[in-house]
ZAVEX-207774 format. One record per atom (N, C-alpha, C): y, z negated, x negated; residue number from 1; atom name; residue in three letters. Coordinates in nm, 4 decimals. Atoms other than C-alpha are relative to their C-alpha. Last residue first. Layout:
BEGIN
+----------+----------+----------+-----+------+------+
!        Y !        Z !        X !  nr ! atom ! rest !
+----------+----------+----------+-----+------+------+
!        Y !        Z !        X ! NUM !   CA !  Ala !
...
+----------+----------+----------+-----+------+------+
This chain:
BEGIN
+----------+----------+----------+-----+------+------+
!        Y !        Z !        X !  nr ! atom ! rest !
+----------+----------+----------+-----+------+------+
!  -0.0668 !   0.1101 !  -0.1319 ! 105 !    N !  Arg !
!  -1.0751 !  -5.8440 !   4.4576 ! 105 !   CA !  Arg !
!   0.1119 !   0.0755 !   0.1270 ! 105 !    C !  Arg !
!  -0.1002 !  -0.1076 !   0.0133 ! 104 !    N !  Val !
!  -1.3051 !  -5.5923 !   4.1967 ! 104 !   CA !  Val !
!   0.0632 !  -0.1349 !   0.1694 ! 104 !    C !  Val !
!  -0.0312 !   0.0464 !  -0.1159 ! 103 !    N !  Thr !
!  -1.5796 !  -5.7216 !   3.9696 ! 103 !   CA !  Thr !
!   0.1595 !   0.0718 !   0.0781 ! 103 !    C !  Thr !
!  -0.1180 !   0.0268 !   0.0963 ! 102 !    N !  Arg !
!  -1.7575 !  -5.4741 !   3.8002 ! 102 !   CA !  Arg !
!   0.0645 !  -0.0814 !   0.1284 ! 102 !    C !  Arg !
!  -0.0228 !   0.0539 !  -0.0430 ! 101 !    N !  Val !
!  -2.1352 !  -5.3706 !   3.8275 ! 101 !   CA !  Val !
!   0.1518 !  -0.0414 !  -0.0742 ! 101 !    C !  Val !
!  -0.0766 !   0.1012 !   0.0508 ! 100 !    N !  Glu !
!  -2.2053 !  -5.0513 !   3.6512 ! 100 !   CA !  Glu !
!   0.0249 !  -0.1379 !   0.1312 ! 100 !    C !  Glu !
!  -0.0519 !   0.0431 !  -0.0862 !  99 !    N !  Phe !
!  -2.4797 !  -4.7582 !   3.7495 !  99 !   CA !  Phe !
!   0.0371 !  -0.1706 !  -0.1114 !  99 !    C !  Phe !
!  -0.0045 !   0.1654 !   0.0420 !  98 !    N !  His !
!  -2.5998 !  -4.6111 !   3.4302 !  98 !   CA !  His !
!   0.0936 !  -0.0565 !   0.1241 !  98 !    C !  His !
!  -0.1479 !   0.1473 !  -0.0891 !  97 !    N !  Ile !
!  -2.6905 !  -4.2335 !   3.5406 !  97 !   CA !  Ile !
!  -0.0394 !  -0.1473 !  -0.0882 !  97 !    C !  Ile !
!  -0.0927 !   0.0195 !   0.1473 !  96 !    N !  Gly !
!  -2.9529 !  -3.9804 !   3.3518 !  96 !   CA !  Gly !
!   0.1091 !  -0.0593 !   0.0491 !  96 !    C !  Gly !
!  -0.1283 !  -0.0947 !  -0.0415 !  95 !    N !  Glu !
!  -3.0939 !  -3.9023 !   3.6873 !  95 !   CA !  Glu !
!   0.0741 !   0.0043 !  -0.0841 !  95 !    C !  Glu !
!   0.0603 !  -0.1552 !  -0.0058 !  94 !    N !  Arg !
!  -3.4685 !  -3.9864 !   3.5862 !  94 !   CA !  Arg !
!   0.1583 !   0.0240 !   0.0022 !  94 !    C !  Arg !
!  -0.0058 !  -0.0491 !   0.1471 !  93 !    N !  Glu !
!  -3.3158 !  -4.3226 !   3.4062 !  93 !   CA !  Glu !
!  -0.0498 !   0.1446 !   0.0203 !  93 !    C !  Glu !
!  -0.1385 !   0.0290 !   0.1026 !  92 !    N !  Gln !
!  -3.1141 !  -4.4435 !   3.6830 !  92 !   CA !  Gln !
!  -0.0635 !   0.1053 !  -0.0900 !  92 !    C !  Gln !
!  -0.0750 !  -0.0722 !  -0.0661 !  91 !    N !  Leu !
!  -3.4324 !  -4.4154 !   3.9159 !  91 !   CA !  Leu !
!   0.0789 !   0.0550 !  -0.0506 !  91 !    C !  Leu !
!   0.0142 !  -0.0988 !   0.0243 !  90 !    N !  His !
!  -3.6145 !  -4.5700 !   3.6864 !  90 !   CA !  His !
!   0.0155 !   0.1222 !   0.0368 !  90 !    C !  His !
!  -0.0003 !  -0.0517 !   0.1169 !  89 !    N !  Ala !
!  -3.3979 !  -4.8272 !   3.7057 !  89 !   CA !  Ala !
!  -0.0295 !   0.1190 !  -0.0833 !  89 !    C !  Ala !
!  -0.1124 !  -0.0461 !  -0.0775 !  88 !    N !  Ile !
!  -3.3998 !  -4.8864 !   4.1083 !  88 !   CA !  Ile !
!   0.0661 !   0.0371 !  -0.2144 !  88 !    C !  Ile !
!  -0.0288 !  -0.1533 !  -0.0648 !  87 !    N !  Ile !
!  -3.7147 !  -4.8955 !   4.0840 !  87 !   CA !  Ile !
!   0.0996 !   0.0660 !  -0.0447 !  87 !    C !  Ile !
!   0.0364 !  -0.0773 !   0.0965 !  86 !    N !  Glu !
!  -3.7542 !  -5.1985 !   3.8447 !  86 !   CA !  Glu !
!   0.0223 !   0.1013 !   0.0334 !  86 !    C !  Glu !
!  -0.0648 !  -0.0408 !   0.1395 !  85 !    N !  Phe !
!  -3.5012 !  -5.3637 !   3.9716 !  85 !   CA !  Phe !
!  -0.0702 !   0.0977 !  -0.0616 !  85 !    C !  Phe !
!  -0.1444 !  -0.0321 !  -0.0343 !  84 !    N !  Leu !
!  -3.6474 !  -5.3824 !   4.3188 !  84 !   CA !  Leu !
!   0.0323 !   0.1174 !  -0.1283 !  84 !    C !  Leu !
!   0.0561 !  -0.1105 !  -0.0158 !  83 !    N !  Asn !
!  -3.9764 !  -5.4603 !   4.1494 !  83 !   CA !  Asn !
!   0.1281 !   0.1201 !   0.0662 !  83 !    C !  Asn !
!   0.0692 !  -0.0535 !   0.1159 !  82 !    N !  Arg !
!  -3.8311 !  -5.7795 !   3.9904 !  82 !   CA !  Arg !
!  -0.0442 !   0.1804 !   0.0356 !  82 !    C !  Arg !
!  -0.1134 !  -0.0700 !   0.0453 !  81 !    N !  Ala !
!  -3.6480 !  -5.8364 !   4.3206 !  81 !   CA !  Ala !
!  -0.0414 !   0.0615 !  -0.1288 !  81 !    C !  Ala !
!  -0.0525 !   0.0987 !   0.0903 !  80 !    N !  Gln !
!  -3.9309 !  -5.8683 !   4.5273 !  80 !   CA !  Gln !
!   0.0993 !   0.0747 !  -0.0946 !  80 !    C !  Gln !
!   0.0450 !  -0.0036 !   0.1446 !  79 !    N !  Pro !
!  -3.9841 !  -5.6257 !   4.7806 !  79 !   CA !  Pro !
!   0.0598 !  -0.1333 !  -0.1013 !  79 !    C !  Pro !
!  -0.0307 !   0.0565 !   0.0662 !  78 !    N !  Asn !
!  -3.9868 !  -5.7043 !   5.1621 !  78 !   CA !  Asn !
!  -0.0172 !  -0.0191 !  -0.1357 !  78 !    C !  Asn !
!   0.0188 !   0.0202 !   0.1706 !  77 !    N !  Gly !
!  -4.0825 !  -5.4336 !   5.3425 !  77 !   CA !  Gly !
!   0.1055 !  -0.0677 !  -0.0490 !  77 !    C !  Gly !
!   0.0834 !   0.1198 !   0.0238 !  76 !    N !  Lys !
!  -4.0806 !  -5.4215 !   5.7238 !  76 !   CA !  Lys !
!  -0.0405 !  -0.0603 !  -0.1057 !  76 !    C !  Lys !
!  -0.0349 !   0.0643 !  -0.0715 !  75 !    N !  Pro !
!  -3.8831 !  -5.1190 !   5.7344 !  75 !   CA !  Pro !
!  -0.0095 !  -0.1905 !   0.0346 !  75 !    C !  Pro !
!  -0.0025 !  -0.0139 !  -0.1014 !  74 !    N !  Gly !
!  -4.0004 !  -4.9491 !   5.4155 !  74 !   CA !  Gly !
!   0.0524 !  -0.1072 !   0.1211 !  74 !    C !  Gly !
!  -0.0902 !  -0.0434 !  -0.0482 !  73 !    N !  Leu !
!  -3.9059 !  -4.9850 !   5.0840 !  73 !   CA !  Leu !
!   0.0252 !   0.0350 !   0.1882 !  73 !    C !  Leu !
!  -0.1305 !   0.0562 !   0.0455 !  72 !    N !  Met !
!  -4.1794 !  -5.2055 !   5.0039 !  72 !   CA !  Met !
!   0.1780 !   0.0140 !   0.0220 !  72 !    C !  Met !
!  -0.0393 !   0.1663 !  -0.0811 !  71 !    N !  Arg !
!  -4.4070 !  -5.0535 !   5.1882 !  71 !   CA !  Arg !
!   0.0898 !  -0.0764 !   0.0036 !  71 !    C !  Arg !
!  -0.0350 !  -0.0303 !  -0.1226 !  70 !    N !  Met !
!  -4.3400 !  -4.6755 !   5.0556 !  70 !   CA !  Met !
!   0.0170 !  -0.1578 !   0.0573 !  70 !    C !  Met !
!  -0.1298 !  -0.0510 !   0.0248 !  69 !    N !  Leu !
!  -4.3783 !  -4.8638 !   4.6748 !  69 !   CA !  Leu !
!   0.0460 !   0.0677 !   0.1702 !  69 !    C !  Leu !
!  -0.0702 !   0.0820 !  -0.0180 !  68 !    N !  Ser !
!  -4.7302 !  -4.9692 !   4.8176 !  68 !   CA !  Ser !
!   0.1909 !  -0.0250 !  -0.0249 !  68 !    C !  Ser !
!   0.0224 !   0.0772 !  -0.1380 !  67 !    N !  Lys !
!  -4.8504 !  -4.6570 !   4.9415 !  67 !   CA !  Lys !
!   0.1220 !  -0.1693 !  -0.0063 !  67 !    C !  Lys !
!  -0.1302 !  -0.0214 !  -0.0622 !  66 !    N !  Pro !
!  -4.7340 !  -4.5613 !   4.5747 !  66 !   CA !  Pro !
!   0.0539 !   0.0037 !   0.1574 !  66 !    C !  Pro !
!   0.0759 !  -0.0700 !  -0.0637 !  65 !    N !  Ser !
!  -4.9747 !  -4.7955 !   4.4246 !  65 !   CA !  Ser !
!   0.1427 !   0.1137 !   0.0729 !  65 !    C !  Ser !
!   0.0330 !   0.0357 !  -0.1389 !  64 !    N !  Lys !
!  -4.7856 !  -4.9071 !   4.1520 !  64 !   CA !  Lys !
!  -0.0679 !   0.0646 !   0.0921 !  64 !    C !  Lys !
!   0.1320 !   0.0897 !   0.0044 !  63 !    N !  Asp !
!  -4.7676 !  -4.9061 !   3.7301 !  63 !   CA !  Asp !
!  -0.0491 !  -0.0545 !   0.1391 !  63 !    C !  Asp !
!  -0.0484 !   0.0857 !  -0.0400 !  62 !    N !  Thr !
!  -4.3679 !  -4.7765 !   3.7694 !  62 !   CA !  Thr !
!  -0.1565 !  -0.1126 !   0.0218 !  62 !    C !  Thr !
!  -0.1391 !   0.0460 !   0.1343 !  61 !    N !  Leu !
!  -4.3738 !  -4.4947 !   3.5902 !  61 !   CA !  Leu !
!  -0.0445 !  -0.1344 !   0.0670 !  61 !    C !  Leu !
!   0.0865 !  -0.0089 !   0.1936 !  60 !    N !  Ser !
!  -4.7202 !  -4.3898 !   3.7724 !  60 !   CA !  Ser !
!   0.0826 !  -0.0524 !  -0.1155 !  60 !    C !  Ser !
!   0.1256 !   0.0958 !   0.0113 !  59 !    N !  Gly !
!  -4.6150 !  -4.5118 !   4.0968 !  59 !   CA !  Gly !
!  -0.0633 !   0.0702 !  -0.1376 !  59 !    C !  Gly !
!  -0.0286 !   0.1260 !  -0.0394 !  58 !    N !  Leu !
!  -4.2662 !  -4.3235 !   4.0871 !  58 !   CA !  Leu !
!  -0.1146 !  -0.1103 !  -0.0143 !  58 !    C !  Leu !
!  -0.0870 !  -0.0233 !   0.1108 !  57 !    N !  Val !
!  -4.4555 !  -3.9535 !   4.0423 !  57 !   CA !  Val !
!   0.0067 !  -0.2169 !  -0.0568 !  57 !    C !  Val !
!   0.1995 !   0.0034 !   0.0769 !  56 !    N !  Asp !
!  -4.6845 !  -4.0567 !   4.3487 !  56 !   CA !  Asp !
!   0.0942 !   0.0040 !  -0.1538 !  56 !    C !  Asp !
!   0.0452 !   0.1125 !   0.0081 !  55 !    N !  Phe !
!  -4.3229 !  -4.1751 !   4.5732 !  55 !   CA !  Phe !
!  -0.1683 !   0.0160 !  -0.0974 !  55 !    C !  Phe !
!   0.1615 !  -0.0293 !  -0.0682 !  54 !    N !  Gly !
!  -4.1538 !  -3.8577 !   4.4770 !  54 !   CA !  Gly !
!  -0.0940 !  -0.1507 !   0.0239 !  54 !    C !  Gly !
!   0.1164 !  -0.0106 !   0.0419 !  53 !    N !  Ile !
!  -3.8886 !  -3.7776 !   4.2431 !  53 !   CA !  Ile !
!  -0.1446 !   0.0220 !   0.1014 !  53 !    C !  Ile !
!  -0.0027 !  -0.0446 !   0.1514 !  52 !    N !  Thr !
!  -3.6621 !  -3.6411 !   4.4245 !  52 !   CA !  Thr !
!  -0.1083 !   0.0206 !  -0.0359 !  52 !    C !  Thr !
!  -0.0553 !  -0.1093 !   0.0220 !  51 !    N !  Ala !
!  -3.6437 !  -3.6265 !   4.8134 !  51 !   CA !  Ala !
!   0.0203 !   0.0758 !  -0.1370 !  51 !    C !  Ala !
!   0.0499 !  -0.0741 !  -0.0502 !  50 !    N !  Asn !
!  -3.8646 !  -3.8768 !   4.9126 !  50 !   CA !  Asn !
!   0.0214 !   0.1210 !  -0.0536 !  50 !    C !  Asn !
!   0.1613 !  -0.0280 !   0.0803 !  49 !    N !  Ile !
!  -3.7159 !  -4.0766 !   4.6244 !  49 !   CA !  Ile !
!  -0.0698 !   0.0747 !   0.0820 !  49 !    C !  Ile !
!  -0.0255 !  -0.0660 !   0.1154 !  48 !    N !  Tyr !
!  -3.3638 !  -4.0395 !   4.8048 !  48 !   CA !  Tyr !
!  -0.1135 !  -0.0020 !  -0.1209 !  48 !    C !  Tyr !
!  -0.0117 !  -0.1632 !  -0.0184 !  47 !    N !  Asp !
!  -3.5212 !  -4.0913 !   5.1248 !  47 !   CA !  Asp !
!   0.0426 !   0.0737 !  -0.1294 !  47 !    C !  Asp !
!   0.0826 !  -0.0590 !  -0.0154 !  46 !    N !  Arg !
!  -3.6397 !  -4.4330 !   5.0120 !  46 !   CA !  Arg !
!  -0.0194 !   0.1640 !   0.0572 !  46 !    C !  Arg !
!   0.0668 !  -0.0661 !   0.0828 !  45 !    N !  Leu !
!  -3.3438 !  -4.5278 !   4.8555 !  45 !   CA !  Leu !
!  -0.1628 !   0.0655 !   0.0227 !  45 !    C !  Leu !
!  -0.0492 !  -0.0514 !   0.1345 !  44 !    N !  Ile !
!  -3.1612 !  -4.4899 !   5.1282 !  44 !   CA !  Ile !
!  -0.0655 !   0.0325 !  -0.1114 !  44 !    C !  Ile !
!  -0.0352 !  -0.1631 !  -0.0645 !  43 !    N !  Thr !
!  -3.3500 !  -4.6394 !   5.3808 !  43 !   CA !  Thr !
!   0.0458 !   0.0562 !  -0.0940 !  43 !    C !  Thr !
!   0.1605 !  -0.0372 !  -0.0286 !  42 !    N !  Lys !
!  -3.4043 !  -4.9522 !   5.1912 !  42 !   CA !  Lys !
!  -0.0033 !   0.1362 !   0.0098 !  42 !    C !  Lys !
!  -0.0001 !  -0.0390 !   0.0809 !  41 !    N !  Gly !
!  -3.0087 !  -4.9758 !   5.1391 !  41 !   CA !  Gly !
!  -0.2016 !   0.0574 !  -0.0438 !  41 !    C !  Gly !
!  -0.0797 !  -0.1330 !  -0.0333 !  40 !    N !  Thr !
!  -2.9737 !  -5.0029 !   5.5744 !  40 !   CA !  Thr !
!  -0.0680 !   0.0595 !  -0.2584 !  40 !    C !  Thr !
!   0.0986 !  -0.1394 !  -0.0315 !  39 !    N !  Asp !
!  -3.2560 !  -5.2235 !   5.5312 !  39 !   CA !  Asp !
!   0.0851 !   0.1065 !  -0.0219 !  39 !    C !  Asp !
!   0.0950 !  -0.0183 !   0.0599 !  38 !    N !  Val !
!  -3.0710 !  -5.4743 !   5.2546 !  38 !   CA !  Val !
!  -0.0616 !   0.1405 !   0.0555 !  38 !    C !  Val !
!   0.0398 !  -0.0408 !  -0.0715 !  37 !    N !  Asp !
!  -2.6940 !  -5.4781 !   5.3440 !  37 !   CA !  Asp !
!  -0.1921 !   0.0904 !   0.0407 !  37 !    C !  Asp !
!   0.0325 !   0.0965 !  -0.1237 !  36 !    N !  Gly !
!  -2.6108 !  -5.7781 !   5.1731 !  36 !   CA !  Gly !
!  -0.0702 !   0.1300 !   0.0991 !  36 !    C !  Gly !
!  -0.0451 !   0.0192 !  -0.1149 !  35 !    N !  Thr !
!  -2.3495 !  -5.5811 !   4.9651 !  35 !   CA !  Thr !
!  -0.0856 !  -0.1036 !   0.0791 !  35 !    C !  Thr !
!  -0.1248 !   0.1394 !   0.0148 !  34 !    N !  Leu !
!  -2.5275 !  -5.5860 !   4.6816 !  34 !   CA !  Leu !
!   0.0661 !  -0.0095 !   0.0966 !  34 !    C !  Leu !
!   0.1308 !   0.0934 !   0.0489 !  33 !    N !  Leu !
!  -2.8841 !  -5.3141 !   4.8455 !  33 !   CA !  Leu !
!   0.1142 !  -0.2273 !  -0.0618 !  33 !    C !  Leu !
!   0.0201 !   0.0757 !  -0.1410 !  32 !    N !  Cys !
!  -2.5557 !  -5.1294 !   5.0178 !  32 !   CA !  Cys !
!  -0.1008 !  -0.1236 !  -0.0291 !  32 !    C !  Cys !
!  -0.1419 !   0.0583 !   0.0037 !  31 !    N !  Glu !
!  -2.3969 !  -5.0424 !   4.6870 !  31 !   CA !  Glu !
!  -0.0688 !  -0.0949 !   0.1470 !  31 !    C !  Glu !
!   0.0322 !   0.1432 !   0.1343 !  30 !    N !  Ile !
!  -2.7809 !  -4.9212 !   4.5199 !  30 !   CA !  Ile !
!   0.1111 !  -0.1058 !   0.0821 !  30 !    C !  Ile !
!   0.1310 !   0.0965 !  -0.0345 !  29 !    N !  Gly !
!  -2.8348 !  -4.7018 !   4.8585 !  29 !   CA !  Gly !
!   0.0208 !  -0.1694 !  -0.1071 !  29 !    C !  Gly !
!  -0.0217 !   0.0086 !  -0.1204 !  28 !    N !  Glu !
!  -2.4949 !  -4.5252 !   4.8169 !  28 !   CA !  Glu !
!  -0.1227 !  -0.1762 !   0.0374 !  28 !    C !  Glu !
!  -0.1142 !   0.0445 !  -0.0335 !  27 !    N !  Lys !
!  -2.5120 !  -4.4691 !   4.4604 !  27 !   CA !  Lys !
!   0.0215 !  -0.0903 !   0.1161 !  27 !    C !  Lys !
!   0.0777 !   0.0774 !   0.1420 !  26 !    N !  Leu !
!  -2.8590 !  -4.2926 !   4.4428 !  26 !   CA !  Leu !
!   0.1227 !  -0.1184 !   0.0503 !  26 !    C !  Leu !
!   0.0984 !   0.0255 !  -0.1403 !  25 !    N !  Leu !
!  -2.6968 !  -4.0733 !   4.7768 !  25 !   CA !  Leu !
!  -0.0517 !  -0.1520 !  -0.0789 !  25 !    C !  Leu !
!  -0.0848 !   0.0482 !  -0.1486 !  24 !    N !  Glu !
!  -2.3819 !  -4.0284 !   4.5826 !  24 !   CA !  Glu !
!  -0.1214 !  -0.1066 !   0.0241 !  24 !    C !  Glu !
!  -0.0420 !   0.0915 !   0.0268 !  23 !    N !  Glu !
!  -2.6022 !  -3.9178 !   4.2522 !  23 !   CA !  Glu !
!   0.0906 !  -0.1048 !   0.1145 !  23 !    C !  Glu !
!   0.1116 !   0.0615 !   0.0358 !  22 !    N !  Arg !
!  -2.7929 !  -3.6738 !   4.4895 !  22 !   CA !  Arg !
!   0.0371 !  -0.1938 !  -0.0609 !  22 !    C !  Arg !
!   0.0540 !   0.0693 !  -0.1250 !  21 !    N !  Phe !
!  -2.4298 !  -3.5458 !   4.6509 !  21 !   CA !  Phe !
!  -0.1622 !  -0.1160 !  -0.0341 !  21 !    C !  Phe !
!  -0.0808 !   0.1100 !  -0.0703 !  20 !    N !  Ala !
!  -2.3314 !  -3.4675 !   4.3080 !  20 !   CA !  Ala !
!  -0.0221 !  -0.1113 !   0.1251 !  20 !    C !  Ala !
!   0.0154 !   0.1361 !   0.0917 !  19 !    N !  Ser !
!  -2.6179 !  -3.3324 !   4.1974 !  19 !   CA !  Ser !
!   0.0901 !  -0.0661 !   0.0612 !  19 !    C !  Ser !
!  -0.1653 !   0.0693 !   0.0241 !  18 !    N !  Asp !
!  -2.5760 !  -3.0663 !   4.4761 !  18 !   CA !  Asp !
!  -0.0235 !  -0.1370 !  -0.0817 !  18 !    C !  Asp !
!  -0.0751 !  -0.0679 !   0.0299 !  17 !    N !  Arg !
!  -2.8734 !  -2.8617 !   4.5165 !  17 !   CA !  Arg !
!   0.1065 !   0.0046 !  -0.0840 !  17 !    C !  Arg !
!   0.0357 !  -0.0869 !   0.0895 !  16 !    N !  Glu !
!  -3.1833 !  -3.0145 !   4.5029 !  16 !   CA !  Glu !
!   0.1141 !   0.0898 !  -0.0450 !  16 !    C !  Glu !
!   0.0533 !   0.0712 !   0.1339 !  15 !    N !  Val !
!  -3.0391 !  -3.3004 !   4.6963 !  15 !   CA !  Val !
!   0.0164 !   0.0997 !  -0.1052 !  15 !    C !  Val !
!  -0.1259 !   0.0255 !   0.0316 !  14 !    N !  Arg !
!  -2.9013 !  -3.0608 !   4.9431 !  14 !   CA !  Arg !
!  -0.0226 !  -0.0779 !  -0.1023 !  14 !    C !  Arg !
!  -0.0612 !  -0.1525 !   0.0746 !  13 !    N !  Asp !
!  -3.2327 !  -2.8848 !   4.9899 !  13 !   CA !  Asp !
!   0.1803 !  -0.0561 !  -0.0325 !  13 !    C !  Asp !
!   0.0718 !  -0.0256 !   0.1837 !  12 !    N !  Lys !
!  -3.3986 !  -3.2914 !   5.0161 !  12 !   CA !  Lys !
!   0.0515 !   0.1645 !   0.0008 !  12 !    C !  Lys !
!  -0.0509 !   0.0824 !   0.1300 !  11 !    N !  Val !
!  -3.1235 !  -3.3582 !   5.2963 !  11 !   CA !  Val !
!  -0.0510 !  -0.0490 !  -0.1206 !  11 !    C !  Val !
!  -0.1678 !   0.0076 !   0.0819 !  10 !    N !  Thr !
!  -3.1509 !  -3.1144 !   5.5112 !  10 !   CA !  Thr !
!   0.0232 !  -0.0369 !  -0.1104 !  10 !    C !  Thr !
!  -0.0068 !  -0.0755 !   0.0394 !   9 !    N !  Lys !
!  -3.5180 !  -3.1589 !   5.5022 !   9 !   CA !  Lys !
!   0.1423 !   0.1213 !  -0.0640 !   9 !    C !  Lys !
!   0.0693 !   0.0182 !   0.1261 !   8 !    N !  Lys !
!  -3.5069 !  -3.4753 !   5.6257 !   8 !   CA !  Lys !
!  -0.0087 !   0.1240 !  -0.1100 !   8 !    C !  Lys !
!  -0.1659 !   0.0364 !   0.1034 !   7 !    N !  Phe !
!  -3.2590 !  -3.3544 !   5.9206 !   7 !   CA !  Phe !
!  -0.0986 !  -0.0211 !  -0.1738 !   7 !    C !  Phe !
!  -0.1099 !  -0.0441 !   0.0061 !   6 !    N !  Asp !
!  -3.5179 !  -3.1349 !   6.0319 !   6 !   CA !  Asp !
!   0.1318 !  -0.0674 !  -0.1210 !   6 !    C !  Asp !
!   0.0466 !  -0.1254 !   0.0821 !   5 !    N !  Leu !
!  -3.8495 !  -3.3009 !   6.0354 !   5 !   CA !  Leu !
!   0.0804 !   0.0362 !  -0.0755 !   5 !    C !  Leu !
!   0.0761 !  -0.1423 !  -0.0390 !   4 !    N !  Thr !
!  -3.6144 !  -3.5526 !   6.2399 !   4 !   CA !  Thr !
!  -0.1074 !   0.0455 !  -0.1099 !   4 !    C !  Thr !
!  -0.0568 !  -0.1207 !   0.0865 !   3 !    N !  Leu !
!  -3.5607 !  -3.8996 !   6.1452 !   3 !   CA !  Leu !
!  -0.0752 !   0.1136 !  -0.0012 !   3 !    C !  Leu !
!   0.0819 !  -0.1234 !   0.0538 !   2 !    N !  Thr !
!  -3.6126 !  -4.1847 !   6.3384 !   2 !   CA !  Thr !
!   0.0091 !   0.1037 !  -0.0047 !   2 !    C !  Thr !
!  -0.0232 !  -0.2032 !  -0.0535 !   1 !    N !  Met !
!  -3.3381 !  -4.4156 !   6.4520 !   1 !   CA !  Met !
!  -0.0911 !   0.0756 !  -0.0897 !   1 !    C !  Met !
+----------+----------+----------+-----+------+------+
């Protein structure tokens, strides 16, 4: 599914004005990754990054090319765990939150 410019702008506008929505978007992306829905998780993280920090800033923080980061989180991307966790760590730090994993039965 291709996102329209209007949809992307709507998400960006909501992220800018609603910190709870922004945190939930990041949380949802990480939860998708942890439950094995990697494609959805990468898509959500990419949308989150585009709407917040941007790939240029994230590239500076991770010492990686913005284009490389975009490819990692793209539909055909296959990021190494090290890179993915580094990205998530920077996003958490920027957001001022820390996610914890807990066991649920």
